N, C-alpha and C positions, 0 to 999 in steps of 0.2 A: 263323083266317085274318083278316088285317086289310088294309084298303085305304084309299086316299084318292082324292078326285076327281082325274081325270086319269090314274090308273093304267090299265093294259091288262089285260083278263081274257082268258085263252086257255082255250078249252074244247076238249079233245081229242075227236075223233070216236071213238065207242065201238063201232063195228062196221064191217064191210066196206062200203066205198062211202060211208061217212059222213065228210064233210070236217071238218077242224078249223075252229073259229070264233074270231074275235078281235073284241073290242069295247072301247070306252072307258067306264070307269066315270064316270057323270055325276052320280051322287048316291049317298051312303052313308046308309042309313036306320037301321042298327044303332048301338048305342053304341060308342064308342071304335074306330071303323073296322071294326066287325063287320058281317056280312051282315044283311039283304039289300042288294043293290046294284042301282041302276037303271043299265042298260048300253045304250049305243047301238052298234049293229053297222054295218058298212060300207054296208049297203043302206039305212040310215036307220031301221031297225026298233029300237024301244026296248022293253025288257022288264025286269021285276024278276027278279033271279037270286039264288038261294040256292046258292052254289057247292058242288060235291061234290068227291070225290077225283080227278076227271078234269079239274080246273081248276087253273090257275096264274095268279098275279097278278104282273105285271111293273111295276115303278115307272114312273110317267110322267116326262117331262122336267122338270127343275127349272124352277120358274116357272109350272107348270100349276096 
């Protein structure tokens, strides 16, 4: 899995009643775009994420 700053990380809810989450990758700490990623979610919460199989990366807009 590779990402760049500005990409969106989608985390699928893994159980009944668990919502999907989407955040913006604000820092890539691994080599060559690899995890871990510092992600900012809509509520302003920032956390370090090691994406699992329930995650999808969507490219950010050009110019980000």
